[in-house]
C-alpha positions as CSV (number, residue, x, y, z in Angstrom):
1,X,40.7,-25.1,-17.3
2,X,43.0,-21.8,-16.6
3,X,41.2,-19.8,-19.0
4,X,38.2,-20.3,-16.3
5,X,39.8,-19.3,-13.9
6,X,41.4,-16.2,-15.3
7,X,37.6,-15.3,-15.9
8,X,37.0,-15.6,-12.6
9,X,39.2,-13.3,-10.8
10,X,38.5,-11.0,-13.9
11,X,34.8,-10.4,-13.1
12,X,35.3,-11.2,-9.5
13,X,37.0,-7.8,-8.9
14,X,35.4,-6.1,-12.4
15,X,32.0,-6.6,-11.3
16,X,32.1,-4.8,-7.6
17,X,33.4,-1.4,-9.3
18,X,31.6,-1.5,-12.4
19,X,29.1,1.5,-13.1
20,X,25.0,0.5,-14.1
21,X,21.9,1.8,-15.3
22,X,21.1,1.0,-11.4
23,X,19.2,4.2,-9.4
24,X,21.6,5.1,-6.7
25,X,20.9,5.2,-2.8
26,X,22.6,6.2,-0.2
27,X,22.8,5.9,4.2
28,X,21.6,9.7,3.9
29,X,19.1,9.7,1.7
30,X,17.4,7.3,3.7
31,X,18.1,9.3,7.0
32,X,16.5,12.0,5.4
33,X,13.3,9.9,4.1
34,X,13.0,8.6,7.6
35,X,12.8,12.0,8.9
36,X,10.4,12.9,6.9
37,X,8.2,10.0,7.2
38,X,8.6,9.1,10.7
39,X,5.5,10.3,13.2
40,X,8.4,12.0,15.1
41,X,8.5,15.0,12.3
42,X,4.9,15.0,13.0
43,X,5.5,15.7,16.8
44,X,8.2,18.7,15.8
45,X,5.6,20.3,14.1
46,X,2.7,19.8,16.9
47,X,5.2,20.8,19.6
48,X,5.7,23.7,17.8
49,X,2.2,24.7,17.3
50,X,1.5,24.1,21.0
51,X,4.3,26.2,22.2
52,X,2.8,29.0,20.1
53,X,-0.5,28.6,21.6
54,X,0.7,28.8,25.3
55,X,2.8,31.8,24.5
56,X,0.0,33.7,22.8
57,X,-2.5,33.0,26.1
58,X,0.6,34.1,28.6
59,X,1.1,37.3,26.2
60,X,-2.7,37.8,26.6
61,X,-2.3,37.8,30.5
62,X,-1.1,41.3,30.1
63,X,-4.5,42.6,28.1
64,X,-7.3,43.8,30.2
65,X,-9.7,41.5,31.2
66,X,-13.5,42.4,30.5
67,X,-16.7,40.3,32.8
68,X,-20.2,41.0,32.8
69,X,-22.9,40.3,35.6
70,X,-25.7,40.8,37.0
71,X,-27.6,39.9,40.4
72,X,-31.1,40.2,42.6
73,X,-30.9,40.7,46.0
74,X,-33.7,40.8,48.4
75,X,-33.9,42.0,51.4
76,X,-36.3,41.0,54.3
77,X,-34.9,43.7,56.6
78,X,-34.0,47.1,55.5
79,X,-33.2,50.3,57.5
80,X,-36.2,52.7,57.7
81,X,-34.2,55.7,58.5
82,X,-38.3,57.9,58.3
83,X,-39.6,55.2,61.2
84,X,-36.2,56.0,63.1
85,X,-36.6,59.9,62.8
86,X,-39.9,60.1,63.2
87,X,-39.8,60.8,67.5
88,X,-38.3,63.8,66.4
89,X,-39.7,67.2,66.9
90,X,-39.8,67.9,63.2
91,X,-43.1,68.0,61.4
92,X,-43.3,65.3,58.5
93,X,-40.3,63.9,58.6
94,X,-41.5,60.6,58.6
95,X,-43.3,61.0,55.4
96,X,-40.9,62.7,53.8
97,X,-38.0,59.9,54.1
98,X,-38.6,56.6,52.6
99,X,-37.5,53.3,53.2
100,X,-35.1,51.3,51.7
101,X,-36.0,49.2,48.9
102,X,-35.8,45.6,49.4
103,X,-35.3,44.7,46.0
104,X,-31.6,45.7,44.2
105,X,-30.6,44.9,40.9
106,X,-27.2,45.3,39.6
107,X,-26.4,44.9,35.9
108,X,-21.8,45.3,35.7
109,X,-19.3,45.3,33.1
110,X,-15.5,44.9,35.3
111,X,-12.1,45.9,33.6
112,X,-9.5,44.3,35.4
113,X,-5.7,45.1,34.0
114,X,-2.3,43.6,35.2
115,X,0.0,46.4,36.2
116,X,3.3,44.3,37.6
117,X,2.6,40.5,38.4
118,X,6.5,40.5,39.5
119,X,7.8,38.4,36.5
120,X,5.5,35.7,36.3
121,X,4.6,36.2,32.8
122,X,8.0,36.5,31.7
123,X,9.0,33.2,33.6
124,X,6.5,31.2,32.6
125,X,7.0,32.4,28.5
126,X,10.9,31.2,29.3
127,X,9.7,27.6,30.8
128,X,7.3,27.6,27.4
129,X,10.6,28.2,25.3
130,X,12.7,25.7,26.8
131,X,10.6,23.2,26.9
132,X,9.9,23.7,23.0
133,X,13.7,23.7,22.6
134,X,14.0,20.4,24.7
135,X,11.1,18.9,22.7
136,X,13.0,19.6,19.6
137,X,16.0,18.2,21.0
138,X,14.3,14.9,22.2
139,X,12.4,14.0,18.7
140,X,16.4,14.7,17.2
141,X,17.2,12.2,19.7
142,X,14.6,9.7,18.6
143,X,15.6,10.1,15.2
144,X,19.4,8.9,16.1
145,X,17.3,5.8,17.6
146,X,15.5,5.0,14.2
147,X,19.3,5.4,12.4
148,X,20.6,2.4,13.9
149,X,17.8,0.6,12.5
150,X,18.5,2.1,9.6
151,X,21.7,1.2,9.0
152,X,20.9,-2.5,10.2
153,X,19.2,-3.0,7.1
154,X,21.2,-1.2,4.5
155,X,24.1,-2.4,5.7
156,X,22.9,-5.9,5.3
157,X,21.3,-4.9,2.1
158,X,25.1,-3.9,0.6
159,X,26.3,-7.5,1.8
160,X,23.6,-9.3,0.1
161,X,24.5,-7.6,-2.7
162,X,27.9,-8.2,-2.7
163,X,27.0,-12.3,-2.1
164,X,25.2,-11.9,-4.9
165,X,27.6,-10.4,-7.2
166,X,29.9,-13.3,-6.0
167,X,27.3,-16.0,-6.5
168,X,26.2,-15.3,-9.8
169,X,29.9,-15.0,-10.6
170,X,30.9,-18.8,-9.3
171,X,27.8,-20.0,-10.9
172,X,28.8,-19.0,-14.3
173,X,32.1,-20.8,-13.5
174,X,30.5,-23.8,-12.2
175,X,28.0,-23.9,-15.3
176,X,31.3,-23.4,-17.6
177,X,33.6,-26.0,-15.8
178,X,30.4,-28.2,-16.5
179,X,30.1,-27.7,-20.1
180,X,34.1,-28.9,-20.3
181,X,33.2,-31.5,-18.1
182,X,30.7,-33.2,-20.1
183,X,32.9,-33.1,-23.2
184,X,35.6,-34.6,-21.2
185,X,33.1,-37.6,-20.0
186,X,31.7,-38.0,-23.6
187,X,35.6,-38.3,-24.5
188,X,35.9,-41.2,-21.5
189,X,38.3,-38.8,-20.0
190,X,36.6,-38.0,-16.8
191,X,34.1,-39.9,-14.5
192,X,30.1,-39.1,-14.5
193,X,30.4,-39.0,-10.8
194,X,32.8,-35.4,-11.1
195,X,30.0,-33.6,-13.3
196,X,27.6,-35.0,-10.1
197,X,30.1,-32.7,-7.7
198,X,29.8,-29.7,-9.5
199,X,25.7,-30.0,-11.1
200,X,24.9,-30.6,-7.0
201,X,27.1,-26.7,-6.2
202,X,25.4,-25.3,-8.9
203,X,22.1,-26.7,-7.2
204,X,23.3,-25.0,-4.4
205,X,24.4,-21.7,-5.7
206,X,21.3,-21.3,-7.2
207,X,19.4,-22.5,-3.6
208,X,22.0,-19.4,-2.0
209,X,20.8,-17.1,-4.8
210,X,17.3,-17.8,-4.5
211,X,17.6,-17.5,-0.5
212,X,18.9,-14.1,-1.2
213,X,16.4,-12.4,-3.3
214,X,13.9,-13.5,-0.6
215,X,16.1,-12.0,2.2
216,X,16.9,-9.0,0.0
217,X,13.0,-8.4,-0.3
218,X,11.8,-8.7,2.8
219,X,15.0,-5.9,3.8
220,X,14.2,-3.5,1.4
221,X,10.6,-4.0,2.3
222,X,11.5,-3.1,6.2
223,X,13.8,-0.2,5.0
224,X,11.1,1.2,2.8
225,X,8.6,1.2,5.8
226,X,11.3,3.1,7.7
227,X,12.1,5.9,4.9
228,X,9.2,5.9,2.8
229,X,11.4,5.1,0.3
230,X,9.9,2.9,-2.8
231,X,11.2,-0.8,-2.5
232,X,12.6,-0.8,-5.6
233,X,14.8,-3.6,-6.5
234,X,17.0,-1.6,-8.7
235,X,18.0,0.5,-6.1
236,X,22.0,0.6,-6.3
237,X,23.2,1.1,-2.3
238,X,26.4,2.9,-2.0
239,X,28.5,2.8,1.0
240,X,29.0,6.4,2.3
241,X,32.3,8.2,1.8
242,X,34.2,9.3,4.8
243,X,36.1,12.5,4.6
244,X,39.3,12.4,6.9
245,X,39.8,11.2,10.4
246,X,36.7,10.4,12.4
247,X,35.7,13.3,15.0
248,X,36.3,13.2,18.7
249,X,34.0,15.7,20.1
250,X,30.6,14.9,21.3
251,X,27.6,16.6,19.7
252,X,24.7,14.3,21.0
253,X,21.4,16.0,20.8
254,X,21.4,14.3,24.4
255,X,23.6,16.3,25.9
256,X,22.0,19.6,24.5
257,X,18.9,18.0,26.2
258,X,20.7,17.8,29.7
259,X,21.4,21.6,29.3
260,X,17.8,22.8,27.9
261,X,16.5,21.2,31.0
262,X,19.1,23.3,33.5
263,X,17.5,26.4,31.6
264,X,14.0,25.6,32.3
265,X,14.8,24.8,35.3
266,X,16.6,28.8,35.7
267,X,13.5,30.2,34.3
268,X,11.1,28.7,36.4
269,X,13.5,30.0,39.4
270,X,11.9,33.8,37.7
271,X,8.2,32.0,38.7
272,X,9.2,31.1,41.9
273,X,10.8,34.8,42.9
274,X,7.7,36.4,41.3
275,X,5.9,34.8,44.1
276,X,7.4,37.1,46.5
277,X,7.3,40.4,44.9
278,X,4.0,42.8,45.0
279,X,1.6,42.7,42.1
280,X,0.3,46.0,40.8
281,X,-3.2,45.9,39.6
282,X,-6.2,48.3,38.5
283,X,-9.9,47.8,38.3
284,X,-13.0,50.0,37.0
285,X,-16.9,48.8,37.3
286,X,-19.4,50.3,35.0
287,X,-22.7,49.9,36.3
288,X,-26.4,49.7,36.2
289,X,-28.1,49.3,39.0
290,X,-31.0,49.8,41.4
291,X,-30.3,51.6,43.5
292,X,-27.2,53.0,41.9
293,X,-24.0,52.1,43.1
294,X,-23.7,52.6,46.8
295,X,-26.7,55.0,47.0
296,X,-29.4,53.3,48.8
297,X,-31.5,56.4,49.3
298,X,-32.3,56.4,45.3
299,X,-35.2,54.0,44.5
300,X,-34.5,53.9,40.7
301,X,-32.1,52.8,37.8
302,X,-29.2,54.7,36.8
303,X,-25.9,54.2,35.3
304,X,-22.7,54.2,37.8
305,X,-18.8,54.1,37.8
306,X,-16.0,52.6,39.8
307,X,-12.4,53.1,39.3
308,X,-9.6,52.4,41.3
309,X,-5.9,50.4,41.5
310,X,-4.4,48.0,43.9
311,X,-1.1,46.4,45.2
312,X,-0.6,42.8,46.6
313,X,2.1,41.6,48.2
314,X,2.9,38.3,50.1
315,X,5.6,39.2,53.0
316,X,5.9,36.0,54.6
317,X,5.1,32.8,52.9
318,X,6.6,30.2,55.2
319,X,9.5,29.9,53.7
320,X,8.0,28.2,50.4
321,X,9.6,29.9,48.4
322,X,12.8,29.0,49.6
323,X,12.6,25.4,50.0
324,X,11.2,25.9,46.1
325,X,14.7,27.3,45.2
326,X,16.5,24.5,47.2
327,X,14.5,21.8,45.2
328,X,15.4,23.4,42.0
329,X,19.4,23.6,42.8
330,X,19.0,19.9,43.7
331,X,17.3,18.8,40.2
332,X,20.3,21.3,38.6
333,X,23.2,19.1,40.3
334,X,20.8,15.8,39.2
335,X,20.9,16.7,35.5
336,X,24.4,17.4,35.8
337,X,25.7,14.3,37.1
338,X,23.4,12.6,34.5
339,X,24.7,14.3,31.6
340,X,28.5,13.5,33.4
341,X,27.5,10.0,33.1
342,X,26.1,10.1,29.3
343,X,29.5,11.6,28.2
344,X,31.2,9.0,30.2
345,X,29.8,6.4,28.5
346,X,29.7,7.7,25.2
347,X,33.6,7.9,25.5
348,X,33.6,4.5,26.5
349,X,31.1,3.7,23.0
350,X,33.9,5.2,20.5
351,X,37.1,3.7,22.3
352,X,35.2,0.3,21.6
353,X,34.0,1.7,18.0
354,X,37.9,3.0,17.4
355,X,39.4,-0.2,18.6
356,X,36.8,-2.5,16.0
357,X,37.6,0.2,13.4
358,X,41.3,-0.8,13.9
359,X,41.2,-4.6,14.0
360,X,38.7,-4.0,10.7
361,X,40.9,-2.0,9.0
362,X,43.8,-5.1,9.8
363,X,41.5,-7.6,8.9
364,X,41.1,-6.1,5.4
365,X,44.4,-6.0,4.6
366,X,45.0,-9.3,5.6
367,X,42.2,-10.4,3.4
368,X,44.2,-9.2,0.4
369,X,47.2,-11.5,1.2
370,X,44.2,-14.5,1.8
371,X,42.7,-14.0,-1.5
372,X,45.9,-13.9,-3.7
373,X,47.2,-17.5,-1.5
374,X,43.3,-18.9,-2.4
375,X,43.8,-17.8,-5.9
376,X,46.9,-19.8,-6.3
377,X,45.9,-22.9,-4.0
378,X,42.6,-22.7,-6.6
379,X,45.4,-22.0,-9.7
380,X,47.4,-25.2,-8.4
381,X,44.2,-27.6,-8.1
382,X,43.2,-27.0,-11.1
383,X,46.6,-28.1,-12.7
384,X,45.9,-31.2,-10.1
385,X,42.9,-31.6,-10.9
386,X,43.6,-31.9,-14.9
387,X,46.3,-34.3,-14.5
388,X,44.5,-36.2,-12.5
389,X,45.8,-36.4,-8.8
390,X,43.2,-34.8,-6.8
391,X,39.1,-35.2,-7.6
392,X,36.3,-32.9,-8.1
393,X,35.2,-32.6,-4.9
394,X,38.8,-31.5,-4.1
395,X,39.0,-28.8,-6.4
396,X,35.5,-28.0,-5.4
397,X,36.5,-27.6,-1.9
398,X,39.6,-24.6,-3.0
399,X,37.0,-22.9,-5.3
400,X,34.7,-22.5,-2.1
401,X,37.6,-21.6,0.2
402,X,38.2,-19.1,-2.5
403,X,34.9,-17.4,-2.8
404,X,34.5,-17.4,1.1
405,X,37.9,-15.3,1.2
406,X,36.3,-12.7,-0.9
407,X,32.8,-12.5,0.8
408,X,34.7,-12.4,3.9
409,X,36.9,-9.8,2.5
410,X,33.5,-8.1,1.3
411,X,31.9,-8.5,4.5
412,X,35.0,-7.1,6.4
413,X,34.7,-3.8,4.1
414,X,30.9,-3.0,4.8
415,X,31.3,-3.8,9.0
416,X,34.0,-1.2,8.8
417,X,31.9,1.2,6.9
418,X,29.2,0.4,9.5
419,X,31.7,0.7,12.1
420,X,32.3,4.0,10.9
421,X,28.7,5.1,10.5
422,X,28.0,4.1,13.9
423,X,30.9,6.0,15.4
424,X,29.6,9.4,13.6
425,X,25.9,9.0,15.1
426,X,27.4,8.2,18.8
427,X,29.3,11.2,18.5
428,X,26.2,13.3,17.0
429,X,28.0,14.1,13.4
430,X,26.5,13.8,10.3
431,X,27.6,11.7,7.2
432,X,28.3,12.6,4.1
């Protein structure tokens, strides 16, 4: 019996550290897979493509515009200069000057060129650029929410794997105990009810292993859907490595989002200010008409052109621009207030997570003491059972208590790793 207990102690601790031929899967690989596979990655590419198209259109606003047009006009009444001058004492003047035509035909090509737009285009480009960066940071923030789901399933899978190792070790121990007890029963040393106690425990362990397998397959399928990593049962999940102390500064993408929103508002001020600045433009028209241009005395088709420049300046807008600037200022104050609230909330979460990490470290230290004591108690129970002073059920209770102490120890280690990962996610840091 003591030999069986020694085998248990060795297999429990060696089983956790032994390397095998399984493929390794890290939490960072899961993050990377989720980042590449999620719709969020596609959104980032789409946002960039949209920004490129918008920026190109804004730049093209400085290119000359080219428009073609045509018209037909019929005037029921036109100036008849000949008739008006017929009363003058000039022979034949009425016949010499023909009346203006009733019909007018016009075909034109118009060119317009912005010379100065008051900074409106520059401001609009700055707004769109800030919008792109804001959308990219929002995608990063959305990925942090996705990481929280990945953490849940990844660490639950790790716990299931540790439980499986323990259950298999105890199943082996119980099986060996049953074999030795069958020999003792044959020799009339023990009762069959003792074997029944161990046999029922064996069935219970086999059921737990089956439940463990079902849950693992379910969690692995969900993790695979989130990360696009194949749901391979041979994967060995590895705990993240934490080098040095946990950081205290905040680099969450949500904080950058607030800053980018302020930048976007600053850029919008350029557009607002441009409304009160003068606008300069040039224009040219090449036409083919009857009468040509403004020469109404020619009743024939011919070409003509018009060139010029213009200036437009909104001198007074009834304080609309000033009101818009005040709106921007209030929006900036709201953003700054929301940023402060987020920082306070994140620091509160970091403090709570630090307390959890400290508590788990203490639990892990006490776990080792408890496991040592439980092993001693189990060894004593083994001796008592061999001497016939306790029943098989009492021995089994001590074995299960030792098993639960080991399971709790693994649970605390995994919870500690998860707490540290969550701490890094809260602060906005990447895991190794």
